Backbone as ProteinMPNN parsed JSONL, in Angstrom:
{"seq_chain_A": "XXXXXXXXXXXXXXXXXXXXXXXXXXXXXXXXXXXXXXXXXXXXXXXXXXXXXXXXXXXXXXXXXXXXXXXXXXXXXXXXXXXXXXXXXXXXXXXXXXXXXXXXXXXXXXXXXXXXXXXXXXXXXXXXXXXXXXXXXXXXXXXXXXXXXXXXXXXXXXXXXXXXXXXXXXXXXXXXXXXXXXXXXXXXXXXXXXXXXXXXXX", "coords_chain_A": {"N_chain_A": [[-5.026, -10.888, -3.973], [-8.366, -10.226, -3.614], [-11.514, -11.779, -4.14], [-14.29, -9.938, -5.193], [-17.515, -9.614, -5.258], [-20.727, -8.516, -6.621], [-22.416, -8.188, -4.426], [-20.676, -7.989, -2.292], [-19.109, -5.754, -2.821], [-20.375, -3.159, -2.064], [-20.118, -3.332, 0.724], [-17.346, -3.513, 1.093], [-16.557, -0.997, 0.097], [-17.921, 0.688, 1.908], [-16.73, 0.001, 4.352], [-13.874, 0.255, 3.97], [-13.533, 2.824, 2.71], [-15.057, 4.267, 4.395], [-15.602, 3.61, 7.497], [-13.03, 2.45, 8.381], [-11.165, 4.182, 7.189], [-11.874, 6.643, 8.331], [-11.44, 6.178, 11.015], [-8.671, 5.946, 11.091], [-7.983, 8.523, 10.257], [-9.057, 9.973, 12.428], [-7.426, 9.072, 14.497], [-4.911, 10.038, 13.724], [-5.393, 12.787, 13.737], [-5.956, 13.121, 16.456], [-3.473, 12.71, 17.479], [-2.225, 15.05, 17.144], [-1.745, 15.97, 14.615], [-2.873, 16.937, 11.289], [-5.254, 15.425, 9.295], [-6.764, 14.201, 6.296], [-9.226, 12.169, 4.936], [-9.861, 10.084, 2.134], [-10.932, 8.273, -0.806], [-9.484, 6.289, -3.493], [-11.149, 6.725, -5.567], [-12.141, 9.244, -5.263], [-11.763, 12.469, -6.573], [-10.849, 11.264, -8.758], [-8.47, 9.843, -8.302], [-7.219, 7.267, -8.463], [-7.052, 5.549, -11.184], [-8.269, 2.674, -12.739], [-8.134, -0.629, -14.288], [-10.322, -3.39, -14.884], [-9.697, -6.372, -13.1], [-9.04, -9.856, -14.031], [-12.11, -11.559, -14.914], [-12.949, -13.492, -13.015], [-12.37, -12.441, -10.55], [-14.219, -10.527, -10.017], [-15.354, -7.355, -8.978], [-12.695, -6.133, -8.86], [-9.901, -4.049, -9.015], [-7.079, -3.094, -11.049], [-4.393, -0.942, -10.913], [-4.127, 1.606, -13.37], [-3.458, 4.235, -13.88], [-2.329, 7.066, -12.013], [-3.658, 9.973, -10.645], [-2.453, 12.422, -9.054], [-3.117, 14.952, -7.997], [-4.787, 15.814, -5.834], [-3.617, 14.595, -3.607], [-1.084, 15.787, -3.637], [-1.786, 18.479, -3.267], [-2.856, 18.445, -0.664], [-0.6, 17.651, 0.812], [1.071, 19.842, 0.367], [-0.321, 21.686, 1.798], [0.212, 20.934, 4.329], [-1.2, 18.824, 5.332], [-2.017, 15.49, 6.129], [-2.67, 13.018, 3.812], [-5.022, 10.392, 3.805], [-5.545, 7.558, 2.236], [-7.959, 5.385, 1.074], [-8.165, 2.018, -0.254], [-9.836, 2.038, -2.651], [-10.606, 2.138, -5.964], [-11.343, 3.374, -9.291], [-13.002, 2.502, -12.322], [-13.129, 4.004, -15.391], [-16.259, 5.103, -16.645], [-19.613, 5.293, -18.034], [-22.967, 6.069, -17.327], [-21.654, 6.612, -14.967], [-18.598, 6.235, -13.091], [-17.131, 3.027, -12.364], [-16.833, 1.671, -9.207], [-14.102, -0.006, -7.619], [-12.43, -2.628, -5.849], [-9.163, -2.508, -4.629], [-5.899, -3.845, -4.22], [-4.277, -2.906, -1.273], [-1.491, -2.601, -0.883], [-0.586, -2.356, -3.484], [-1.854, 0.001, -4.208], [-0.562, 1.825, -2.485], [2.103, 1.671, -3.444], [1.743, 2.549, -6.088], [0.787, 5.192, -5.806], [2.933, 6.308, -4.409], [4.971, 6.123, -6.328], [3.905, 7.84, -8.241], [4.025, 10.36, -7.042], [6.663, 10.677, -6.661], [7.847, 9.701, -4.302], [10.191, 9.27, -1.616], [10.383, 6.809, -0.399], [8.592, 3.761, 0.488], [6.658, 2.569, 3.112], [5.608, -0.392, 4.566], [3.41, -1.476, 6.965], [2.948, -4.369, 8.602], [1.358, -7.466, 9.768], [2.966, -9.635, 9.87], [6.12, -11.415, 10.059], [7.868, -10.777, 8.026], [9.449, -11.0, 4.762], [10.242, -14.278, 3.911], [13.059, -16.379, 3.335], [14.518, -19.158, 1.418], [15.255, -20.899, 3.485], [13.439, -20.428, 5.407], [13.841, -18.4, 7.187], [13.583, -14.921, 8.16], [14.283, -12.486, 5.727], [16.62, -9.986, 5.954], [17.26, -7.891, 4.175], [16.433, -7.3, 0.813], [17.06, -7.401, -2.572], [15.693, -6.414, -5.804], [16.264, -8.204, -7.909], [16.807, -10.616, -6.61], [14.384, -10.913, -5.3], [12.616, -11.282, -7.455], [13.609, -13.702, -8.404], [13.03, -15.391, -6.246], [10.264, -15.253, -6.301], [9.78, -16.486, -8.721], [10.652, -19.118, -8.184], [8.93, -19.884, -6.238], [9.497, -19.408, -3.574], [8.822, -16.911, -2.491], [5.514, -16.229, -2.136], [1.926, -15.948, -2.601], [0.378, -13.385, -0.662], [2.765, -12.084, -0.05], [4.067, -11.635, -2.397], [3.442, -9.124, -3.369], [4.659, -7.382, -1.512], [7.283, -8.227, -1.845], [7.853, -8.058, -4.574], [6.309, -6.212, -5.946], [6.861, -3.558, -6.539], [8.629, -0.75, -8.06], [12.171, -0.965, -9.095], [14.089, -1.526, -6.243], [15.183, -1.731, -2.825], [14.188, -4.05, -0.389], [13.459, -3.979, 2.908], [13.332, -6.162, 5.656], [12.501, -6.105, 8.505], [11.828, -3.718, 11.084], [12.339, -1.484, 13.878], [11.718, 1.162, 14.777], [9.115, 3.087, 14.013], [7.86, 5.372, 14.728], [7.867, 7.922, 13.759], [6.653, 8.623, 10.904], [7.595, 10.004, 8.497], [10.396, 9.663, 8.455], [10.735, 7.004, 8.47], [11.516, 5.258, 6.264], [14.354, 5.563, 6.1], [15.123, 4.785, 8.662], [14.284, 2.131, 8.717], [16.002, 0.884, 6.943], [18.347, 0.985, 8.278], [18.0, -0.203, 10.73], [17.439, -3.436, 11.552], [16.141, -4.915, 13.401], [13.476, -6.622, 14.686], [10.452, -5.671, 16.337], [8.068, -7.036, 18.149], [6.043, -5.737, 19.464], [5.371, -3.546, 18.021], [4.588, -4.227, 15.503], [5.502, -4.926, 12.063], [7.662, -3.692, 9.557], [8.011, -3.463, 6.074], [10.199, -2.003, 3.947], [10.384, -0.151, 1.061], [12.749, 1.376, -0.753], [13.999, 3.781, -3.005], [16.793, 3.031, -5.081]], "CA_chain_A": [[-6.165, -10.272, -4.635], [-9.58, -10.817, -3.061], [-12.704, -11.765, -4.977], [-15.254, -8.95, -4.719], [-18.676, -9.696, -6.141], [-21.644, -7.372, -6.597], [-22.965, -8.043, -3.084], [-19.604, -7.65, -1.356], [-18.516, -4.452, -3.141], [-20.834, -2.046, -1.214], [-19.579, -3.499, 2.074], [-15.932, -3.161, 1.003], [-16.46, 0.459, -0.044], [-18.376, 1.318, 3.15], [-15.771, -0.247, 5.435], [-12.552, 0.812, 3.68], [-13.593, 4.264, 2.451], [-15.805, 4.888, 5.471], [-15.235, 3.384, 8.897], [-11.594, 2.275, 8.608], [-10.48, 5.408, 6.797], [-12.149, 7.723, 9.284], [-10.775, 5.855, 12.277], [-7.257, 6.308, 10.926], [-7.946, 9.992, 10.262], [-9.311, 10.426, 13.794], [-6.244, 8.768, 15.312], [-3.843, 10.973, 13.339], [-5.781, 14.109, 14.246], [-5.834, 13.112, 17.912], [-2.046, 12.721, 17.801], [-1.727, 16.406, 16.994], [-1.54, 16.319, 13.215], [-4.118, 17.131, 10.548], [-5.389, 14.419, 8.247], [-8.002, 14.166, 5.512], [-9.393, 10.851, 4.348], [-10.659, 9.931, 0.919], [-10.622, 7.032, -1.509], [-8.877, 6.454, -4.809], [-12.169, 7.159, -6.522], [-12.346, 10.678, -5.076], [-10.859, 13.246, -7.405], [-10.316, 10.334, -9.769], [-7.067, 9.639, -7.938], [-6.672, 5.97, -8.859], [-7.736, 4.984, -12.355], [-7.98, 1.24, -12.811], [-8.8, -1.539, -15.214], [-10.841, -4.543, -14.16], [-8.897, -7.589, -13.054], [-9.751, -10.952, -14.704], [-13.514, -11.63, -14.476], [-13.188, -14.353, -11.853], [-12.187, -11.673, -9.326], [-15.333, -9.617, -9.833], [-15.086, -5.919, -9.022], [-11.343, -5.872, -8.367], [-9.208, -3.195, -9.966], [-5.622, -3.051, -11.158], [-4.098, 0.455, -11.263], [-3.69, 1.972, -14.713], [-2.875, 5.571, -13.813], [-2.578, 7.816, -10.779], [-3.809, 11.411, -10.848], [-2.175, 12.723, -7.648], [-3.243, 16.376, -7.661], [-5.372, 16.001, -4.5], [-2.608, 14.202, -2.62], [-0.037, 16.824, -3.64], [-2.35, 19.703, -2.676], [-2.946, 18.262, 0.783], [0.76, 17.658, 1.364], [1.567, 21.217, 0.335], [-1.041, 22.414, 2.84], [0.597, 20.396, 5.619], [-2.225, 17.873, 5.763], [-1.684, 14.105, 5.786], [-3.74, 12.317, 3.102], [-5.247, 8.988, 4.152], [-6.232, 7.066, 1.034], [-8.463, 4.012, 1.149], [-7.867, 1.318, -1.505], [-10.967, 1.935, -3.578], [-10.324, 2.849, -7.197], [-12.467, 3.489, -10.213], [-12.837, 2.199, -13.741], [-13.927, 5.027, -16.085], [-17.476, 4.593, -17.259], [-20.714, 6.217, -18.287], [-23.004, 7.453, -16.842], [-20.868, 6.777, -13.741], [-17.44, 5.352, -12.964], [-17.34, 1.821, -11.578], [-15.958, 1.518, -8.059], [-13.457, -1.314, -7.564], [-11.566, -2.946, -4.716], [-7.783, -2.598, -5.111], [-4.969, -4.247, -3.178], [-3.761, -1.703, -0.61], [-0.051, -2.471, -1.133], [-0.44, -1.86, -4.843], [-2.262, 1.411, -4.171], [0.515, 2.595, -1.853], [3.231, 1.747, -4.361], [1.383, 3.336, -7.26], [0.744, 6.601, -5.427], [4.301, 6.715, -4.084], [5.699, 6.322, -7.582], [3.345, 8.987, -8.955], [4.427, 11.625, -6.418], [8.115, 10.685, -6.505], [8.167, 9.525, -2.889], [11.519, 8.738, -1.3], [10.27, 5.397, -0.036], [7.278, 3.272, 0.884], [6.736, 1.743, 4.313], [4.464, -1.272, 4.79], [3.26, -1.984, 8.326], [2.229, -5.627, 8.44], [1.241, -8.3, 10.963], [3.807, -10.817, 9.676], [7.509, -11.132, 10.399], [8.588, -10.255, 6.876], [9.652, -11.935, 3.655], [11.089, -15.397, 4.324], [13.884, -16.971, 2.291], [14.385, -20.609, 1.218], [15.443, -21.628, 4.742], [12.348, -20.09, 6.305], [14.19, -17.274, 8.054], [13.248, -13.607, 7.614], [15.364, -11.871, 4.962], [16.734, -8.611, 6.451], [17.235, -6.96, 3.05], [16.19, -8.07, -0.4], [17.026, -6.584, -3.78], [14.631, -6.84, -6.698], [16.669, -9.366, -8.69], [16.599, -11.787, -5.764], [12.946, -11.033, -5.068], [12.002, -11.896, -8.644], [14.034, -15.107, -8.451], [12.271, -16.105, -5.223], [8.887, -15.357, -6.781], [9.772, -17.482, -9.8], [10.81, -20.488, -7.678], [7.894, -20.165, -5.255], [9.896, -19.065, -2.207], [7.898, -15.832, -2.162], [4.23, -16.591, -2.749], [0.744, -15.377, -1.975], [0.351, -11.953, -0.423], [4.094, -11.503, 0.048], [4.551, -11.258, -3.724], [3.292, -7.679, -3.519], [5.709, -6.726, -0.75], [8.594, -8.605, -2.328], [8.141, -7.803, -5.974], [5.295, -5.434, -6.616], [7.219, -2.159, -6.668], [9.747, -0.493, -8.952], [13.454, -1.417, -8.559], [14.321, -1.001, -4.912], [15.571, -2.716, -1.829], [13.107, -4.29, 0.552], [13.96, -4.337, 4.233], [12.387, -7.083, 6.268], [11.879, -5.72, 9.764], [12.418, -2.531, 11.7], [11.755, -1.216, 15.187], [11.249, 2.52, 15.036], [8.292, 3.719, 12.99], [7.039, 6.346, 15.438], [7.799, 9.145, 12.961], [6.589, 7.977, 9.589], [8.36, 10.587, 7.394], [11.778, 9.202, 8.409], [10.753, 5.553, 8.618], [12.311, 4.531, 5.268], [15.778, 5.544, 6.457], [15.276, 4.008, 9.885], [14.091, 0.717, 8.436], [17.166, 0.34, 6.265], [19.481, 0.966, 9.2], [17.696, -1.062, 11.866], [16.789, -4.641, 11.067], [15.697, -5.68, 14.562], [12.023, -6.57, 14.785], [9.851, -5.421, 17.641], [6.718, -7.572, 18.015], [5.053, -4.837, 20.049], [5.073, -2.453, 17.101], [4.353, -4.719, 14.159], [6.645, -5.151, 11.182], [7.673, -2.859, 8.373], [8.832, -3.742, 4.908], [10.441, -0.685, 3.386], [10.899, -0.101, -0.3], [13.384, 2.676, -0.949], [14.645, 3.876, -4.305], [18.245, 2.874, -5.058]], "C_chain_A": [[-7.438, -10.981, -4.183], [-10.746, -10.707, -4.039], [-13.723, -10.811, -4.365], [-16.444, -8.958, -5.663], [-19.603, -8.503, -5.917], [-22.225, -7.125, -5.209], [-21.917, -7.568, -2.082], [-19.081, -6.233, -1.572], [-19.04, -3.316, -2.27], [-20.286, -2.12, 0.208], [-18.114, -3.085, 2.106], [-15.763, -1.646, 0.941], [-16.83, 1.146, 1.27], [-17.344, 1.165, 4.268], [-14.443, 0.455, 5.171], [-12.589, 2.329, 3.509], [-14.313, 5.011, 3.566], [-15.177, 4.662, 6.827], [-13.728, 3.301, 9.127], [-10.835, 3.557, 8.31], [-10.659, 6.493, 7.853], [-11.552, 7.438, 10.65], [-9.293, 6.212, 12.218], [-7.097, 7.821, 10.959], [-8.112, 10.519, 11.683], [-8.094, 10.196, 14.682], [-5.102, 9.732, 15.003], [-4.151, 12.368, 13.872], [-5.599, 14.199, 15.759], [-4.376, 13.152, 18.356], [-1.416, 14.087, 17.576], [-1.416, 16.834, 15.575], [-2.893, 16.619, 12.572], [-4.151, 16.148, 9.396], [-6.734, 14.571, 7.557], [-8.081, 12.804, 4.839], [-10.255, 10.877, 3.105], [-10.245, 8.63, 0.243], [-9.96, 7.334, -2.845], [-9.867, 6.828, -5.887], [-12.429, 8.653, -6.422], [-11.3, 11.459, -5.859], [-10.251, 12.419, -8.536], [-8.815, 10.091, -9.566], [-6.494, 8.376, -8.567], [-7.509, 5.348, -9.973], [-7.296, 3.537, -12.547], [-8.578, 0.591, -14.049], [-9.323, -2.698, -14.38], [-9.86, -5.7, -14.226], [-9.64, -8.676, -13.836], [-11.131, -11.187, -14.1], [-13.759, -12.467, -13.236], [-13.01, -13.622, -10.523], [-13.325, -10.688, -9.071], [-14.917, -8.168, -9.95], [-13.759, -5.599, -8.317], [-10.608, -5.077, -9.433], [-7.705, -3.356, -9.92], [-5.25, -1.652, -11.643], [-3.574, 0.618, -12.692], [-2.96, 3.305, -14.709], [-3.224, 6.2, -12.469], [-2.63, 9.296, -11.129], [-3.683, 12.064, -9.463], [-2.406, 14.161, -7.204], [-3.789, 16.6, -6.248], [-4.367, 15.663, -3.402], [-1.542, 15.289, -2.494], [-0.547, 18.103, -2.977], [-2.438, 19.597, -1.156], [-1.567, 18.307, 1.429], [1.316, 19.079, 1.417], [0.893, 22.085, 1.4], [-0.697, 21.91, 4.239], [-0.393, 19.408, 6.188], [-1.849, 16.473, 5.276], [-2.858, 13.465, 5.059], [-3.821, 10.863, 3.539], [-6.127, 8.399, 3.053], [-6.688, 5.627, 1.239], [-8.344, 3.347, -0.223], [-9.089, 1.006, -2.356], [-10.629, 2.771, -4.802], [-11.554, 2.941, -8.072], [-12.044, 3.022, -11.603], [-13.709, 3.201, -14.492], [-15.136, 4.418, -16.777], [-18.505, 5.672, -17.46], [-22.021, 5.46, -18.043], [-22.204, 7.677, -15.563], [-19.665, 5.844, -13.78], [-17.811, 4.133, -12.12], [-16.335, 1.767, -10.436], [-15.381, 0.109, -8.027], [-12.584, -1.415, -6.316], [-10.148, -3.158, -5.241], [-6.889, -3.015, -3.949], [-4.273, -3.021, -2.596], [-2.262, -1.509, -0.841], [0.206, -1.889, -2.511], [-0.809, -0.383, -4.922], [-1.133, 2.272, -3.607], [1.697, 2.761, -2.791], [2.956, 2.632, -5.558], [1.37, 4.83, -6.948], [2.147, 7.107, -5.117], [5.108, 6.996, -5.338], [5.215, 7.589, -8.289], [3.795, 10.318, -8.361], [5.937, 11.702, -6.204], [8.56, 10.54, -5.07], [9.554, 8.917, -2.709], [11.465, 7.254, -0.986], [8.84, 5.057, 0.314], [7.469, 2.376, 2.09], [5.455, 0.927, 4.429], [4.482, -1.738, 6.241], [2.388, -3.229, 8.231], [2.136, -6.372, 9.766], [2.011, -9.604, 10.797], [5.26, -10.424, 9.89], [8.293, -10.527, 9.243], [8.675, -11.294, 5.782], [10.617, -13.023, 4.103], [11.817, -15.982, 3.12], [13.698, -18.474, 2.213], [14.507, -21.414, 2.503], [14.335, -21.341, 5.75], [12.637, -18.954, 7.256], [13.858, -15.954, 7.353], [14.482, -13.01, 6.934], [15.472, -10.412, 5.399], [16.715, -7.569, 5.345], [17.233, -7.759, 1.758], [16.181, -7.151, -1.602], [16.035, -7.191, -4.775], [15.001, -8.065, -7.522], [16.432, -10.642, -7.893], [15.118, -12.002, -5.501], [12.262, -11.709, -6.252], [12.374, -13.368, -8.757], [13.238, -15.936, -7.445], [10.8, -16.244, -5.606], [8.795, -16.457, -7.831], [9.855, -18.905, -9.264], [9.824, -20.829, -6.562], [8.271, -19.884, -3.818], [9.03, -17.932, -1.67], [6.594, -16.121, -2.896], [3.104, -15.877, -2.021], [0.835, -13.871, -1.824], [1.715, -11.307, -0.373], [4.683, -11.164, -1.315], [4.489, -9.748, -3.889], [4.368, -6.939, -2.754], [7.074, -6.996, -1.36], [8.884, -8.199, -3.745], [7.194, -6.884, -6.688], [5.627, -3.98, -6.842], [8.382, -1.981, -7.627], [11.068, -0.889, -8.304], [13.811, -0.731, -7.248], [14.918, -2.093, -4.049], [14.427, -2.854, -0.841], [13.695, -4.741, 1.873], [12.909, -5.157, 4.957], [11.72, -6.563, 7.518], [12.574, -4.482, 10.336], [11.683, -2.214, 12.982], [11.058, 0.137, 15.228], [10.442, 3.05, 13.861], [7.361, 4.736, 13.635], [6.912, 7.651, 14.664], [7.829, 8.732, 11.497], [7.384, 8.669, 8.501], [9.791, 10.069, 7.307], [11.868, 7.689, 8.452], [11.54, 4.82, 7.53], [13.793, 4.466, 5.626], [16.005, 4.667, 7.683], [15.224, 2.519, 9.573], [15.296, 0.114, 7.751], [18.345, 0.213, 7.208], [19.256, 0.007, 10.363], [16.894, -2.266, 11.382], [16.272, -5.502, 12.208], [14.195, -5.522, 14.708], [11.565, -6.308, 16.202], [8.402, -5.882, 17.56], [5.65, -6.678, 18.597], [4.627, -3.729, 19.093], [4.815, -2.936, 15.682], [5.64, -4.821, 13.362], [6.533, -4.227, 9.988], [8.515, -3.489, 7.283], [8.981, -2.425, 4.185], [11.01, -0.801, 1.991], [11.454, 1.284, -0.535], [14.13, 2.664, -2.278], [16.155, 3.754, -4.163], [18.91, 4.017, -5.804]], "O_chain_A": [[-7.571, -12.193, -4.349], [-10.939, -9.675, -4.682], [-13.989, -10.866, -3.164], [-16.387, -8.374, -6.746], [-19.306, -7.604, -5.13], [-22.498, -5.98, -4.849], [-22.229, -6.837, -1.142], [-18.657, -5.578, -0.621], [-18.226, -2.546, -1.76], [-20.02, -1.09, 0.827], [-17.681, -2.391, 3.026], [-14.929, -1.079, 1.646], [-16.145, 2.072, 1.703], [-17.116, 2.098, 5.038], [-13.934, 1.168, 6.036], [-11.772, 3.041, 4.093], [-14.201, 6.231, 3.678], [-14.319, 5.432, 7.259], [-13.199, 4.011, 9.983], [-9.969, 3.971, 9.081], [-9.703, 7.176, 8.22], [-11.194, 8.369, 11.372], [-8.732, 6.722, 13.188], [-6.19, 8.343, 11.607], [-7.38, 11.418, 12.098], [-7.77, 11.034, 15.524], [-4.408, 10.19, 15.911], [-3.269, 13.047, 14.397], [-5.146, 15.218, 16.281], [-4.072, 13.574, 19.472], [-0.217, 14.266, 17.791], [-0.89, 17.924, 15.347], [-3.929, 16.562, 13.234], [-3.202, 16.048, 8.619], [-7.713, 15.012, 8.159], [-7.108, 12.343, 4.241], [-11.25, 11.598, 3.033], [-9.305, 7.968, 0.684], [-9.886, 8.487, -3.272], [-9.48, 7.205, -6.993], [-12.887, 9.269, -7.385], [-10.11, 11.15, -5.814], [-9.28, 12.821, -9.176], [-8.019, 10.127, -10.504], [-5.405, 8.406, -9.14], [-8.532, 4.708, -9.726], [-6.106, 3.223, -12.519], [-9.403, 1.174, -14.753], [-8.819, -2.956, -13.287], [-9.268, -5.974, -15.27], [-10.769, -8.443, -14.267], [-11.305, -11.03, -12.891], [-14.685, -12.184, -12.477], [-13.445, -14.116, -9.483], [-13.38, -10.076, -8.004], [-14.22, -7.784, -10.889], [-13.725, -4.887, -7.314], [-10.685, -5.399, -10.618], [-7.131, -3.707, -8.889], [-5.743, -1.215, -12.683], [-2.705, -0.125, -13.149], [-1.979, 3.494, -15.427], [-4.261, 5.91, -11.873], [-1.754, 9.809, -11.825], [-4.686, 12.242, -8.773], [-1.937, 14.554, -6.136], [-3.307, 17.481, -5.537], [-4.28, 16.362, -2.392], [-1.149, 15.665, -1.389], [0.179, 18.738, -2.213], [-2.128, 20.553, -0.444], [-1.388, 18.931, 2.475], [1.954, 19.469, 2.395], [1.455, 23.084, 1.848], [-1.247, 22.398, 5.226], [-0.422, 19.179, 7.397], [-1.414, 16.303, 4.138], [-3.945, 13.371, 5.628], [-2.8, 10.181, 3.631], [-7.314, 8.713, 2.96], [-5.877, 4.753, 1.546], [-8.413, 4.027, -1.247], [-9.335, -0.141, -2.727], [-10.391, 3.974, -4.691], [-12.665, 2.625, -7.645], [-10.883, 3.138, -11.993], [-14.917, 3.25, -14.257], [-15.049, 3.365, -17.407], [-18.292, 6.829, -17.098], [-22.17, 4.328, -18.502], [-22.082, 8.816, -15.112], [-19.704, 4.793, -14.42], [-18.697, 4.203, -11.267], [-15.126, 1.813, -10.664], [-16.068, -0.857, -8.36], [-12.074, -0.417, -5.806], [-9.951, -3.908, -6.197], [-7.101, -2.583, -2.816], [-3.741, -2.194, -3.337], [-1.804, -0.375, -0.982], [1.087, -1.049, -2.696], [-0.154, 0.39, -5.62], [-0.789, 3.311, -4.17], [2.238, 3.858, -2.926], [3.829, 3.382, -5.998], [1.878, 5.637, -7.725], [2.511, 8.213, -5.517], [5.84, 7.983, -5.408], [6.014, 8.325, -8.866], [3.934, 11.302, -9.087], [6.438, 12.672, -5.636], [9.53, 11.171, -4.649], [10.024, 8.148, -3.548], [12.41, 6.523, -1.281], [7.983, 5.934, 0.424], [8.349, 1.516, 2.093], [4.353, 1.477, 4.396], [5.463, -2.329, 6.693], [1.228, -3.153, 7.827], [2.746, -5.975, 10.759], [1.743, -10.576, 11.503], [5.593, -9.239, 9.902], [9.285, -9.834, 9.468], [8.046, -12.349, 5.865], [11.694, -12.723, 4.619], [11.261, -16.07, 2.026], [12.813, -19.019, 2.872], [13.929, -22.495, 2.611], [14.298, -21.941, 6.824], [11.776, -18.576, 8.05], [13.85, -15.874, 6.125], [15.58, -13.026, 7.489], [14.512, -9.66, 5.234], [16.205, -6.468, 5.551], [17.937, -8.761, 1.626], [15.382, -6.216, -1.657], [15.595, -8.329, -4.615], [14.135, -8.89, -7.81], [15.922, -11.63, -8.424], [14.646, -13.139, -5.479], [11.431, -12.599, -6.073], [11.55, -14.19, -9.16], [12.818, -17.052, -7.751], [10.163, -17.242, -5.272], [7.857, -17.255, -7.834], [9.217, -19.808, -9.805], [9.868, -21.925, -6.003], [7.457, -20.095, -2.919], [8.561, -17.985, -0.533], [6.571, -16.243, -4.12], [3.305, -15.281, -0.964], [1.299, -13.167, -2.721], [1.837, -10.108, -0.622], [5.699, -10.473, -1.388], [5.387, -9.153, -4.485], [4.939, -5.976, -3.265], [7.928, -6.11, -1.395], [10.046, -8.008, -4.103], [7.252, -6.77, -7.912], [4.769, -3.222, -7.294], [9.053, -2.953, -7.974], [11.108, -1.128, -7.098], [13.83, 0.497, -7.162], [15.125, -3.223, -4.49], [13.772, -1.869, -0.502], [14.358, -5.776, 1.942], [11.718, -4.86, 4.869], [10.492, -6.57, 7.604], [13.757, -4.246, 10.091], [10.536, -2.621, 13.163], [9.915, 0.23, 15.675], [11.006, 3.422, 12.833], [6.238, 4.95, 13.179], [5.966, 8.409, 14.878], [8.897, 8.518, 10.923], [7.843, 7.968, 7.599], [10.361, 10.031, 6.217], [12.969, 7.139, 8.468], [12.192, 3.824, 7.845], [14.42, 3.418, 5.469], [16.965, 3.898, 7.735], [16.019, 1.738, 10.096], [15.591, -1.064, 7.957], [19.25, -0.584, 6.964], [20.213, -0.533, 10.919], [15.79, -2.113, 10.859], [15.994, -6.685, 12.016], [13.697, -4.404, 14.839], [12.237, -6.693, 17.159], [7.577, -5.192, 16.961], [4.472, -6.827, 18.272], [3.63, -3.05, 19.335], [4.822, -2.133, 14.749], [6.734, -4.804, 13.925], [5.441, -4.002, 9.466], [9.609, -3.99, 7.545], [7.983, -1.792, 3.842], [12.013, -1.481, 1.775], [10.709, 2.264, -0.52], [14.794, 1.691, -2.634], [16.738, 4.309, -3.232], [20.137, 4.063, -5.896]]}, "name": "protein", "num_of_chains": 1, "seq": "XXXXXXXXXXXXXXXXXXXXXXXXXXXXXXXXXXXXXXXXXXXXXXXXXXXXXXXXXXXXXXXXXXXXXXXXXXXXXXXXXXXXXXXXXXXXXXXXXXXXXXXXXXXXXXXXXXXXXXXXXXXXXXXXXXXXXXXXXXXXXXXXXXXXXXXXXXXXXXXXXXXXXXXXXXXXXXXXXXXXXXXXXXXXXXXXXXXXXXXXXX"}
């Protein structure tokens, strides 16, 4: 969770909801698909509460209103959601910075997704011996979080989603709709394609 003060928030919103989001949309469109980009504040998709005050304008998801995501999917369009949420307010909602992994998990749960795929720049969740864990169930993940084996940003990948199995690494993520199944079957990492942690419902 990153501290986001009043000066940083406009930059975060401009970069995540603007430049980064549109670059991803442009890349998907250029690959022959159709994508639409928006943030969790658009259509009031991601309703949040404020995190503890020391984090500033950081949000924690309270509710997901997925109508826009569902409508785009039904139209054959890929939604690209940037991790900007909102806290209800008057006369205007407050924009907040939200952890992207948490956003992905929250939206996936709200639409009943088969699985969630995280593409990361790290090798995966490491166990007590320091080696990458090829598959991790939630009971073990919670135990590792409790004893400090899983810490920092990996807490979200290892324990931030509903009961599931978490696969450490996978090679083939060229076709994202089938990536959850591929990741559970193939545990061989490919440094040229990054790393996926896959959370799939049991």
